[in-house]
C-alpha positions as YAML, in Angstrom:
chain: A
units: angstrom
residues:
- id: 1
  name: MET
  ca: [51.91, 32.09, 24.93]
- id: 2
  name: ALA
  ca: [52.75, 35.55, 26.01]
- id: 3
  name: LYS
  ca: [51.73, 38.17, 23.31]
- id: 4
  name: ASN
  ca: [53.40, 41.72, 23.31]
- id: 5
  name: TYR
  ca: [51.19, 44.35, 24.57]
- id: 6
  name: LEU
  ca: [51.84, 48.50, 24.55]
- id: 7
  name: ILE
  ca: [50.62, 49.77, 28.19]
- id: 8
  name: ALA
  ca: [49.94, 53.46, 27.95]
- id: 9
  name: TYR
  ca: [48.38, 55.28, 30.81]
- id: 10
  name: ASP
  ca: [47.34, 59.12, 31.95]
- id: 11
  name: ILE
  ca: [46.99, 59.38, 35.71]
- id: 12
  name: ALA
  ca: [45.69, 62.81, 37.02]
- id: 13
  name: ASN
  ca: [47.06, 62.58, 40.53]
- id: 14
  name: LYS
  ca: [50.45, 62.24, 41.33]
- id: 15
  name: LYS
  ca: [49.88, 59.67, 44.19]
- id: 16
  name: ARG
  ca: [48.15, 57.34, 41.95]
- id: 17
  name: LEU
  ca: [50.32, 57.71, 39.01]
- id: 18
  name: ALA
  ca: [53.49, 56.71, 41.13]
- id: 19
  name: LYS
  ca: [51.37, 53.34, 42.19]
- id: 20
  name: VAL
  ca: [50.10, 52.83, 38.31]
- id: 21
  name: ARG
  ca: [53.73, 53.25, 37.15]
- id: 22
  name: LYS
  ca: [55.31, 50.77, 40.11]
- id: 23
  name: VAL
  ca: [52.70, 48.08, 38.92]
- id: 24
  name: ALA
  ca: [53.03, 48.33, 35.14]
- id: 25
  name: TYR
  ca: [56.64, 48.73, 35.16]
- id: 26
  name: GLY
  ca: [56.40, 45.46, 37.07]
- id: 27
  name: TYR
  ca: [55.41, 43.98, 33.80]
- id: 28
  name: ALA
  ca: [57.25, 45.65, 31.60]
- id: 29
  name: LEU
  ca: [60.19, 45.14, 29.42]
- id: 30
  name: GLY
  ca: [61.05, 48.80, 28.89]
- id: 31
  name: GLY
  ca: [59.58, 51.58, 27.25]
- id: 32
  name: GLN
  ca: [59.31, 55.60, 28.05]
- id: 33
  name: LYS
  ca: [57.35, 57.41, 30.68]
- id: 34
  name: SER
  ca: [54.06, 56.50, 30.41]
- id: 35
  name: ALA
  ca: [54.06, 53.88, 27.32]
- id: 36
  name: LEU
  ca: [55.56, 50.76, 27.76]
- id: 37
  name: GLU
  ca: [56.03, 47.41, 26.15]
- id: 38
  name: ALA
  ca: [55.43, 44.07, 28.21]
- id: 39
  name: PRO
  ca: [55.01, 40.49, 26.95]
- id: 40
  name: LEU
  ca: [51.88, 38.86, 28.70]
- id: 41
  name: ASP
  ca: [49.99, 35.71, 28.36]
- id: 42
  name: ALA
  ca: [46.37, 35.66, 29.51]
- id: 43
  name: LYS
  ca: [46.78, 34.95, 33.32]
- id: 44
  name: THR
  ca: [49.56, 37.25, 33.83]
- id: 45
  name: LEU
  ca: [47.28, 40.12, 31.65]
- id: 46
  name: LYS
  ca: [44.35, 39.45, 33.48]
- id: 47
  name: GLU
  ca: [46.38, 39.87, 36.99]
- id: 48
  name: LEU
  ca: [47.71, 43.04, 35.41]
- id: 49
  name: VAL
  ca: [44.16, 44.25, 34.81]
- id: 50
  name: GLU
  ca: [42.99, 43.40, 38.12]
- id: 51
  name: LYS
  ca: [45.83, 45.47, 40.06]
- id: 52
  name: LEU
  ca: [45.40, 48.32, 37.95]
- id: 53
  name: GLN
  ca: [41.50, 48.53, 38.23]
- id: 54
  name: LYS
  ca: [42.29, 48.76, 41.94]
- id: 55
  name: LEU
  ca: [44.17, 51.91, 41.64]
- id: 56
  name: ILE
  ca: [42.49, 53.89, 39.00]
- id: 57
  name: TYR
  ca: [39.60, 56.53, 39.31]
- id: 58
  name: GLU
  ca: [37.12, 57.61, 36.81]
- id: 59
  name: ASN
  ca: [38.98, 60.44, 35.47]
- id: 60
  name: ASP
  ca: [42.37, 58.22, 34.66]
- id: 61
  name: LYS
  ca: [42.92, 56.46, 31.42]
- id: 62
  name: ILE
  ca: [44.85, 53.04, 30.87]
- id: 63
  name: ASN
  ca: [45.03, 51.31, 27.27]
- id: 64
  name: ILE
  ca: [46.49, 47.81, 27.24]
- id: 65
  name: ILE
  ca: [46.69, 47.10, 23.43]
- id: 66
  name: GLU
  ca: [48.07, 44.01, 21.92]
- id: 67
  name: PHE
  ca: [50.77, 44.03, 18.97]
- id: 68
  name: GLU
  ca: [49.67, 42.55, 15.81]
- id: 69
  name: GLY
  ca: [52.46, 41.09, 14.36]
- id: 70
  name: GLU
  ca: [55.47, 42.98, 14.62]
- id: 71
  name: PRO
  ca: [55.66, 46.91, 15.15]
- id: 72
  name: LEU
  ca: [56.97, 49.36, 13.10]
- id: 73
  name: CYS
  ca: [60.10, 50.56, 14.54]
- id: 74
  name: PHE
  ca: [61.93, 53.74, 13.83]
- id: 75
  name: GLY
  ca: [65.41, 55.55, 14.53]
- id: 76
  name: LYS
  ca: [67.17, 53.56, 17.39]
- id: 77
  name: ALA
  ca: [63.59, 51.90, 18.37]
- id: 78
  name: ASP
  ca: [64.10, 48.17, 18.37]
- id: 79
  name: PHE
  ca: [61.37, 45.53, 18.82]
- id: 80
  name: ILE
  ca: [62.26, 43.03, 21.75]
- id: 81
  name: ARG
  ca: [61.47, 39.70, 21.07]
- id: 82
  name: TYR
  ca: [60.11, 37.73, 23.92]
- id: 83
  name: ASP
  ca: [59.55, 33.64, 23.19]
- id: 84
  name: LYS
  ca: [59.24, 30.71, 25.73]
- id: 85
  name: GLY
  ca: [60.81, 32.78, 28.99]
- id: 86
  name: VAL
  ca: [63.59, 33.87, 26.90]
- id: 87
  name: ILE
  ca: [64.38, 37.66, 26.40]
- id: 88
  name: ILE
  ca: [66.18, 38.41, 23.09]
- id: 89
  name: LEU
  ca: [67.91, 41.86, 22.97]
...
C-alpha cells in the first residue's frame, strides 16, 4: 500500500542537482522546485532511496518525510489522493 511522502532536497552542485531532480520527479506526482509529493510503497521507497544515495555527496541534503494523515493545504494547494493505482486530481 502506498503512503504519501514529501521529498525535499538541497544539492550543492548543479550537475548533481539535475540528476537528483530527474530521479525525484520520476517518482513524484507534483510539487515545486525542490519539494515534491510522491506516493510510494515500501519497495518503491527503497528503490528511490538507493538511487538518490548514489548521486549525493556529503554536503548535499535530501529529506523524505512521510505524511501522517492528510496534510493541511492552503490557498491553491490541493491534497492529491493516491489509492490502489488510481490518482484522483
